[in-house]
C-alpha positions as CSV (number, residue, x, y, z in Angstrom):
1,M,-10.9,-26.6,-4.4
2,K,-9.9,-27.8,-7.9
3,P,-6.7,-26.0,-9.0
4,A,-7.5,-26.5,-12.7
5,L,-11.0,-25.0,-12.5
6,L,-9.7,-22.1,-10.4
7,Y,-6.9,-21.5,-12.9
8,S,-9.3,-21.4,-15.9
9,M,-11.7,-19.0,-14.1
10,T,-8.9,-16.8,-13.1
11,K,-7.4,-16.7,-16.6
12,H,-10.8,-15.7,-18.0
13,E,-11.3,-13.0,-15.4
14,L,-7.8,-11.7,-16.0
15,R,-8.4,-11.5,-19.7
16,L,-11.5,-9.4,-19.1
17,L,-9.7,-7.1,-16.8
18,M,-6.7,-6.6,-19.1
19,R,-9.1,-5.4,-21.8
20,S,-10.4,-2.7,-19.4
21,R,-9.6,0.9,-20.4
22,W,-9.4,1.7,-16.7
23,L,-6.2,-0.4,-16.3
24,L,-4.6,1.3,-19.3
25,N,-5.6,4.7,-18.0
26,F,-4.2,3.9,-14.5
27,M,-0.9,2.6,-16.1
28,I,-0.5,5.9,-18.0
29,L,-1.4,7.8,-14.8
30,F,1.3,6.1,-12.7
31,I,3.9,6.6,-15.4
32,F,3.1,10.2,-15.6
33,L,3.1,10.7,-11.8
34,S,6.4,8.9,-11.3
35,G,8.0,11.0,-14.0
36,L,6.4,14.2,-12.7
37,L,7.5,13.6,-9.1
38,Y,11.0,12.7,-10.2
39,F,11.5,16.0,-12.0
40,Y,9.9,17.7,-9.1
41,G,12.5,16.0,-6.9
42,L,15.3,17.3,-9.2
43,Q,14.0,20.8,-8.9
44,S,13.6,20.6,-5.1
45,V,17.2,19.4,-4.8
46,K,18.4,22.3,-6.9
47,S,16.4,24.8,-4.9
48,D,17.1,23.1,-1.5
49,P,20.3,21.0,-2.0
50,V,20.5,20.0,1.6
51,E,20.7,16.3,2.2
52,V,19.9,15.5,5.8
53,R,21.5,12.4,7.3
54,F,20.5,10.9,10.6
55,G,22.1,8.2,12.7
56,L,25.7,7.5,13.3
57,E,26.8,8.0,9.7
58,G,25.6,11.6,9.8
59,V,27.0,12.5,13.2
60,N,30.1,10.6,14.3
61,T,31.1,7.0,14.0
62,N,32.8,7.1,17.4
63,I,29.6,7.9,19.4
64,D,27.8,5.0,21.0
65,T,24.1,5.6,21.2
66,M,23.1,2.0,21.9
67,G,21.2,1.7,18.7
68,A,19.0,4.9,19.3
69,N,18.8,7.9,17.1
70,P,21.6,10.5,18.0
71,E,18.9,13.2,18.1
72,Y,17.5,11.7,21.2
73,Y,20.8,12.7,22.9
74,G,20.5,16.3,21.7
75,L,22.8,15.8,18.7
76,Q,21.8,17.8,15.6
77,E,21.9,16.4,12.1
78,I,24.8,17.3,9.8
79,K,23.9,19.0,6.5
80,Q,26.0,18.5,3.4
81,E,26.9,21.8,1.8
82,E,28.1,20.4,-1.5
83,E,26.7,17.6,-3.6
84,G,27.8,16.2,-6.9
85,A,25.5,15.4,-9.8
86,G,25.2,11.8,-8.8
87,N,24.3,12.6,-5.2
88,A,21.7,15.2,-6.4
89,S,20.1,12.6,-8.7
90,Q,20.0,10.1,-5.9
91,S,18.4,12.6,-3.6
92,A,15.9,13.5,-6.2
93,Y,15.0,9.9,-6.7
94,N,14.7,9.2,-3.0
95,R,12.4,12.2,-2.6
96,S,10.3,11.2,-5.5
97,I,9.9,7.6,-4.2
98,A,8.9,9.0,-0.8
99,M,6.2,11.1,-2.4
100,L,5.1,8.2,-4.5
101,I,4.7,6.0,-1.4
102,N,2.4,8.6,0.1
103,L,0.5,8.9,-3.2
104,S,0.1,5.1,-3.4
105,L,-1.4,5.1,0.2
106,W,-4.1,7.4,-1.2
107,L,-4.7,6.2,-4.8
108,L,-4.2,2.5,-4.8
109,P,-7.0,1.6,-2.3
110,I,-9.7,3.5,-4.2
111,I,-8.5,2.1,-7.5
112,C,-8.6,-1.5,-6.3
113,M,-12.0,-0.9,-4.7
114,I,-13.6,0.5,-7.8
115,L,-12.2,-2.1,-10.2
116,G,-13.0,-5.1,-7.9
117,A,-16.5,-3.9,-7.0
118,N,-17.4,-3.0,-10.6
119,S,-16.3,-6.4,-11.8
120,I,-18.8,-8.2,-9.5
121,I,-21.6,-5.7,-10.0
122,A,-21.2,-5.9,-13.8
123,D,-21.7,-9.7,-13.6
124,K,-24.9,-9.1,-11.5
125,E,-26.3,-6.5,-14.0
126,N,-25.6,-8.4,-17.2
127,G,-26.8,-11.7,-15.9
128,R,-23.4,-13.5,-15.9
129,F,-23.6,-14.2,-12.2
130,S,-27.0,-15.8,-12.6
131,L,-25.6,-18.0,-15.4
132,Y,-22.7,-18.9,-13.1
133,K,-25.1,-20.1,-10.4
134,T,-26.7,-22.6,-12.7
135,Y,-23.4,-24.5,-12.8
136,Q,-23.9,-25.3,-9.1
137,L,-20.3,-24.5,-8.2
138,S,-19.1,-23.0,-4.9
139,S,-19.1,-19.3,-4.7
140,G,-15.6,-19.6,-3.3
141,Y,-14.3,-20.3,-6.9
142,Y,-16.0,-17.2,-8.2
143,M,-14.6,-14.9,-5.4
144,A,-11.1,-16.5,-5.5
145,S,-10.9,-16.0,-9.3
146,K,-12.0,-12.3,-8.9
147,F,-9.5,-11.7,-6.2
148,L,-6.6,-13.4,-8.0
149,S,-7.3,-11.8,-11.4
150,L,-7.5,-8.3,-9.8
151,V,-4.3,-8.8,-7.9
152,L,-2.5,-10.1,-11.0
153,S,-3.7,-7.3,-13.2
154,M,-2.7,-4.6,-10.7
155,F,0.7,-6.2,-10.3
156,I,1.1,-6.1,-14.0
157,V,0.2,-2.4,-14.1
158,M,2.5,-1.6,-11.2
159,G,5.3,-3.6,-12.7
160,V,5.0,-2.0,-16.1
161,S,4.6,1.6,-14.9
162,Y,7.0,1.8,-12.1
163,G,9.4,-0.7,-13.6
164,L,9.6,1.4,-16.7
165,F,10.2,4.4,-14.5
166,G,13.1,2.7,-12.7
167,F,14.5,1.4,-16.0
168,I,14.5,4.8,-17.6
169,V,16.2,6.3,-14.6
170,S,18.9,3.6,-14.7
171,L,19.5,4.1,-18.4
172,A,20.0,7.8,-17.9
173,G,23.0,6.9,-15.7
174,N,21.5,8.0,-12.5
175,T,22.3,6.0,-9.4
176,F,19.7,5.3,-6.7
177,A,19.4,3.2,-3.6
178,A,17.7,-0.1,-4.4
179,G,16.4,-0.5,-0.8
180,I,14.0,2.4,-1.0
181,Y,12.7,1.1,-4.4
182,Q,12.1,-2.4,-2.9
183,V,10.2,-0.9,0.0
184,F,8.1,1.2,-2.4
185,M,7.2,-1.9,-4.5
186,L,6.4,-3.9,-1.4
187,V,4.1,-1.1,-0.2
188,N,2.2,-1.2,-3.5
189,M,1.9,-5.0,-3.5
190,L,0.6,-5.1,0.1
191,L,-2.0,-2.4,-0.7
192,I,-3.1,-4.2,-3.8
193,L,-3.6,-7.5,-1.8
194,V,-5.6,-6.1,1.0
195,F,-7.8,-3.7,-0.9
196,S,-8.5,-6.2,-3.7
197,A,-10.0,-8.4,-1.0
198,A,-12.0,-5.4,0.4
199,S,-13.4,-4.7,-3.0
200,L,-15.0,-8.1,-3.1
201,L,-17.0,-7.2,0.0
202,V,-18.2,-4.0,-1.6
203,G,-19.2,-5.8,-4.7
204,A,-21.0,-8.5,-2.8
205,V,-23.1,-6.0,-0.9
206,S,-23.9,-3.6,-3.8
207,K,-26.6,-4.1,-6.3
208,T,-25.9,-1.2,-8.7
209,R,-22.7,0.5,-9.9
210,M,-23.7,3.8,-8.2
211,Q,-24.2,2.0,-4.9
212,G,-20.9,0.3,-5.2
213,L,-19.1,3.5,-6.0
214,S,-20.7,5.2,-3.0
215,L,-19.7,2.4,-0.6
216,A,-16.2,2.3,-2.0
217,L,-15.8,6.0,-1.5
218,I,-17.2,5.8,2.1
219,F,-14.9,2.9,3.0
220,W,-11.9,4.6,1.4
221,S,-12.4,7.9,3.1
222,T,-12.9,6.1,6.4
223,V,-9.7,4.1,6.4
224,V,-7.6,6.9,4.8
225,F,-8.9,10.0,6.6
226,V,-11.4,9.3,9.3
227,Y,-9.6,6.5,11.1
228,E,-6.9,8.7,12.4
229,F,-9.4,10.8,14.2
230,I,-11.0,7.7,15.6
231,I,-7.7,6.6,17.0
232,F,-7.1,9.9,18.6
233,S,-10.5,9.8,20.3
234,V,-10.2,6.2,21.5
235,I,-6.7,6.4,22.8
236,D,-7.6,9.1,25.3
237,W,-9.9,6.7,27.1
238,I,-7.2,4.0,27.5
239,P,-5.0,4.0,30.6
240,Y,-1.5,5.4,30.2
241,A,0.3,2.1,30.8
242,L,-1.6,0.5,27.9
243,K,-1.5,3.4,25.4
244,Q,1.5,2.2,23.4
245,S,0.3,-1.4,22.9
246,S,-3.2,-0.3,22.3
247,L,-2.1,2.2,19.7
248,F,-0.1,-0.4,17.9
249,F,-3.1,-2.8,17.9
250,L,-5.4,0.0,16.5
251,I,-2.8,0.7,13.8
252,L,-2.8,-3.0,12.8
253,L,-6.6,-2.9,12.3
254,N,-6.2,-0.4,9.5
255,P,-3.9,-1.6,6.7
256,I,-3.2,1.9,5.5
257,E,-1.7,2.9,8.9
258,S,0.1,-0.4,9.5
259,I,1.7,-0.3,6.0
260,R,2.7,3.3,6.5
261,V,4.3,2.6,9.9
262,W,6.1,-0.5,8.4
263,S,7.4,1.5,5.4
264,I,8.7,4.3,7.7
265,S,10.5,1.7,9.8
266,K,12.1,0.0,6.7
267,L,13.3,3.4,5.5
268,N,15.1,3.9,8.9
269,S,13.0,7.0,9.7
270,E,11.6,5.8,13.1
271,Y,12.7,9.1,14.6
272,V,9.5,10.7,13.3
273,F,7.5,8.8,16.0
274,G,9.5,10.5,18.8
275,P,11.4,8.9,21.7
276,E,8.3,7.6,23.3
277,Y,7.9,5.0,20.6
278,L,11.4,3.5,20.5
279,M,9.6,0.1,20.7
280,I,8.7,0.5,17.0
281,E,12.4,0.7,16.1
282,Q,13.1,-2.3,18.3
283,W,10.2,-4.3,16.7
284,G,11.4,-3.3,13.3
285,T,14.9,-4.6,14.1
286,N,13.9,-7.9,15.5
287,G,11.2,-8.5,12.9
288,I,8.1,-8.3,15.1
289,L,6.8,-5.4,13.1
290,T,7.0,-7.2,9.8
291,L,5.5,-10.4,11.2
292,S,2.6,-8.4,12.8
293,L,2.0,-6.7,9.5
294,I,1.9,-9.9,7.5
295,L,-0.4,-11.6,10.0
296,S,-2.8,-8.7,10.2
297,I,-3.0,-8.4,6.5
298,M,-3.6,-12.2,6.1
299,I,-6.3,-12.2,8.7
300,I,-8.0,-9.2,7.0
301,I,-7.8,-10.8,3.6
302,F,-9.3,-14.2,4.8
303,I,-12.0,-12.5,6.8
304,T,-13.0,-10.2,4.0
305,I,-13.0,-12.9,1.3
306,G,-14.9,-15.3,3.5
307,S,-17.6,-12.8,4.5
308,S,-18.0,-11.5,1.0
309,T,-18.5,-15.1,-0.2
310,Q,-21.2,-15.7,2.4
311,L,-22.9,-12.4,1.6
312,L,-23.0,-13.3,-2.1
313,K,-24.6,-16.6,-1.3
314,R,-27.3,-15.1,0.8
315,R,-28.1,-12.0,-1.2
316,G,-27.6,-13.6,-4.7
317,V,-28.4,-11.1,-7.4
C-alpha cells in the first residue's frame, strides 16, 4: 500500500466529513450532555452528599485483605458525613463522568455506524464509487481512507467537546481525578475505532440510505441490548467448571461488553461483579484484561475491514 496515496485519499475524505452538519450537531450534543450531566452531578451531591469509598482506604489501613475488596469479608463501607466544596465538586465530576461513560456506550456506536455507512452509500448513489473503480486501484485504499477519516473526525469531535468540558471545569477551579477522565477518553477512543470499522461493513452491504440505516439500527440494538440476553441463554448450557472462562470469551466477542468490563476494572469497581469473579480483578491487575481487550478489538477491526472490502469488490454498486 502506497502511504502517499492513502494519505491524500484520507485527507480528502476527512475534509468531506468535517463539512458534514452531522459532526457539528454531534459536537454540540456532546458539549450539552457533558455540561448537563455535570450540573446533575452537582445537584445529586447536594441532595445525597454521601461519598462511598471502598477498599482499604475506606475501611482501615491496618486490615490485610490480600488484595480483595473488604466487603468480601463482611466489612461495610464508610460514609463521609461532611464534605468540603472541593470534595463535592470532585464527586459531582466523577458521577458525571460515570454517567457519560454509560452514555457513550449507547450513543457512540450508532453515531459511528450512521456516519460511516452513509459515507459509503452516498458514494454509491452519486456515482463517485463508480468513478473510483475506473482508476483500477485496490478497494483496500478506499476502505482504509474511509476508516481513517471517520476515526480522525470523531477523535476531533470528542477532543473538542469533552476537552472543552474538562478545560472549563478546571478553569472554574474545580479539582477532579485525572484517572477517571483518562479512562473515559480511552473508552470513547476504543468505541470509535471498533464501530468505525463496523460501519464499513454496513456500508458495503447496503445499497440505499434507508437500508443502511435499518442495518445499522439492527446491528446496534443487537450488540447493545440483545447480546446480554444471548449470553444469559448460552451460559446456562455450559458446564459449571467452564462458565467463567466461557463468559469472559463471550464478553470479548462483543466490544460493548468488553469495553464496559475493562472500564469498570480501571475504575477499581470490580466489586460489582461479585466474589465469584475475582479473576477479573486479578486479570486487571496483571494486565491480562487490557491485553485481551486490545487483541479482541484488533481482530474485530481487521476482520471487519477485510470482509467489507471483499464484499464491496463482489457487490460493486
